[in-house]
C-alpha positions in Angstrom: -2.4 6.1 -20.3 1.6 6.2 -20.1 3.6 3.4 -19.0 3.8 3.0 -15.3 7.1 2.4 -13.4 5.8 -1.2 -12.5 5.4 -2.2 -15.8 8.8 -2.6 -16.3 9.2 -5.0 -13.3 6.1 -6.6 -13.2 8.0 -10.3 -13.5 10.0 -9.4 -10.4 7.6 -8.8 -8.6 5.0 -11.1 -8.9 7.7 -14.0 -8.3 8.9 -12.2 -5.2 5.5 -11.1 -3.5 3.5 -14.5 -4.0 0.5 -15.5 -2.1 1.6 -15.3 0.9 0.2 -13.6 4.2 2.5 -14.6 7.4 4.9 -12.0 6.6 4.5 -9.0 9.7 3.4 -6.4 7.8 0.3 -8.8 6.0 -0.3 -10.0 9.4 -0.7 -6.5 10.5 -2.9 -5.0 8.0 -5.3 -8.0 8.1 -5.7 -8.0 11.4 -6.5 -4.0 11.5 -8.4 -4.3 8.9 -10.8 -7.2 10.3 -13.6 -9.2 8.7 -14.6 -8.3 5.5 -17.0 -11.2 4.6 -19.9 -9.2 2.8 -18.0 -6.3 2.7 -17.5 -4.1 -0.2 -13.2 -3.7 -0.3 -11.3 -1.5 -2.8 -7.5 -2.7 -3.2 -5.9 0.9 -4.1 -2.4 0.0 -6.0 -3.7 -3.5 -6.1 -0.3 -4.8 -8.2 -0.4 -8.9 -9.3 -3.9 -9.1 -6.7 -1.7 -10.7 -4.2 -3.7 -8.8 -1.6 -7.3 -8.5 -3.6 -7.1 -12.4 -3.8 -6.8 -13.0 -0.1 -9.9 -10.4 0.8 -11.9 -12.3 -1.5 -11.0 -15.5 -0.1 -12.3 -13.9 3.2 -15.7 -13.2 1.5 -15.3 -9.8 0.5 -16.7 -8.1 -2.8 -13.2 -6.2 -4.0 -12.4 -4.1 -6.8 -8.6 -3.1 -7.1 -7.4 -0.8 -8.8 -3.8 -0.3 -10.1 -2.0 2.1 -12.9 0.2 -0.4 -13.9 -1.5 -2.6 -17.2 1.6 -5.2 -16.6 0.3 -5.9 -13.3 -3.3 -6.0 -13.8 -2.9 -8.5 -17.0 -1.3 -10.4 -14.2 -4.1 -10.6 -11.6 -6.5 -10.9 -14.1 -4.7 -14.2 -15.4 -4.8 -15.4 -11.7 -7.4 -16.8 -9.6 -10.3 -14.7 -10.5 -12.7 -15.4 -6.8 -14.9 -12.4 -8.4 -12.8 -9.8 -8.1 -13.3 -7.0 -10.6 -9.9 -5.0 -11.6 -9.4 -1.7 -12.9 -6.3 -0.1 -14.7 -6.0 3.4 -13.6 -4.1 4.8 -11.2 -6.8 5.6 -8.4 -7.1 9.4 -8.6 -8.8 8.6 -12.5 -10.1 5.7 -11.9 -14.1 5.3 -12.3 -15.6 4.6 -8.8 -18.5 5.7 -7.5 -19.0 8.1 -4.0 -19.4 6.2 -1.0 -19.4 2.9 -2.3 -17.4 1.2 -0.6 -17.1 -0.3 3.1 -13.3 -0.7 3.1 -10.0 0.3 1.5 -6.5 -1.6 1.8 -3.7 0.1 0.5 -0.3 -2.5 0.8 2.9 -0.3 0.5 1.1 1.6 -2.3 1.2 5.0 -1.0 5.4 5.9 -1.5 4.5 4.8 -5.1 1.7 7.3 -5.6 3.5 11.1 -6.4 0.4 12.8 -5.6 -0.8 11.8 -2.1 -3.3 14.3 -1.3 -5.5 13.7 -4.6 -5.1 10.0 -3.9 -6.5 10.3 0.0 -9.1 12.5 -1.1 -10.0 10.2 -3.8 -10.0 6.8 -1.5 -11.9 9.1 1.4 -14.5 10.0 -1.2 -15.1 6.2 -2.5 -15.7 5.2 1.1 -19.3 4.9 2.8 -19.7 7.0 6.5 -17.5 4.9 8.9 -15.6 3.4 5.8 -12.7 2.1 7.2 -9.1 2.7 5.5 -6.0 0.4 6.2 -2.2 0.7 4.8 0.8 -0.2 5.1 4.4 1.6 4.5 7.7 1.3 5.6 8.0 3.2 8.8 8.9 7.0 7.9 11.1 7.2 10.8 13.4 4.1 9.6 16.8 4.9 9.4 17.8 1.8 6.9 20.3 -1.1 8.0 22.8 -3.2 6.5 22.1 -3.4 2.7 19.1 -2.1 3.6 17.7 1.7 2.2 16.4 4.3 4.8 12.9 5.8 4.2 14.3 8.8 2.6 17.5 9.8 0.5 20.7 9.3 2.0 21.5 12.7 0.2 18.9 14.6 2.3 17.3 13.2 5.6 13.8 12.6 7.6 12.5 16.2 7.0 13.5 16.3 3.2 10.5 15.3 1.6 10.2 13.8 -2.3 11.2 11.0 -4.5 14.4 9.0 -5.0 15.9 5.8 -5.5 17.5 3.4 -3.1 21.1 1.6 -4.3 21.8 -0.6 -1.1 21.8 -4.5 -2.3 18.6 -5.4 -0.7 16.5 -3.1 -0.8 16.0 -4.7 -4.5 12.7 -3.5 -5.8 13.4 0.7 -4.6 16.5 0.2 -6.5 13.9 -0.4 -9.7 11.8 2.1 -9.1 11.9 4.3 -6.0 10.0 5.7 -3.7 8.0 9.3 -2.4 9.7 9.5 1.3 7.0 11.5 3.4 6.9 12.5 7.3 4.5 10.6 9.3 3.0 14.6 10.2 2.7 14.8 6.1 0.5 11.4 6.3 -1.8 12.0 9.1 -2.2 15.3 8.5 -3.2 14.5 4.8 -5.6 12.0 6.0 -7.4 14.3 8.3 -7.9 16.7 5.8 -10.1 14.0 4.2 -12.1 12.9 7.2 -10.1 10.0 7.7 -9.3 9.5 11.1 -6.5 7.4 12.8 -8.0 4.8 15.1 -5.1 2.3 15.4 -1.7 1.8 14.3 0.9 -1.2 14.3 4.6 -0.5 14.1 5.3 -4.6 13.0 9.2 -5.2 13.2 11.5 -7.3 10.4 11.0 -11.4 10.1 12.8 -13.1 12.6 15.6 -13.6 10.0 16.7 -9.9 10.2 17.2 -9.4 13.9 19.6 -6.3 13.5 16.6 -4.4 12.2 14.2 -4.7 14.8 15.8 -2.2 17.1 13.7 0.2 15.5 10.6 0.4 13.4 10.5 -1.0 10.2 6.5 -1.1 9.1 3.8 1.3 9.7 0.2 -0.2 9.7 -2.8 2.4 9.8 -6.2 1.8 10.7 -8.1 5.2 9.6 -12.2 5.2 9.9 -14.1 8.3 7.6 -16.2 10.7 9.7 
């Protein structure tokens, strides 16, 4: 497998996103997911295992999958909690059909280049009535002081594609870039694969950035497989 974008920034990423879950996006993600005790849960783009570990602490039987070998190595070297990690892109991961009762993806969908393929794989791995919860930077977020918008400054909301930020506080997106997609693209792709939006949350920033609270910053969605 070729080197993943996050391999080169694994130390930076793991240090910047520790096992803490009181930020607005994580709170919303875990709230919309609900109880996972006893459930089989798939963590898509699990990175260094931050969310996977919390799901396991809450009683979930967790499988994490990520394309970055460096991040998977960090996940496997941390507290085990019975989690199984797979080094693979979500579309090429060896997952049995209709195996999981829930799946999560914390800020990973914008890193995945082929959204349709990824969502199709996630939907196929879920049992009927299974839940998929994901968080992303809100597709409508216009940016703020030293913080990049969801879309490239050379384009606009309606121009989708991969781009790299240069704003001072968008430290991760300056290193690995992101795929901007319209909200309608996410919803249509989910529905095409039988994942129907059940609940939405639009959490704002942490309290130290009130200037960003005037517009949606994050989008968290709970979808059910039909």
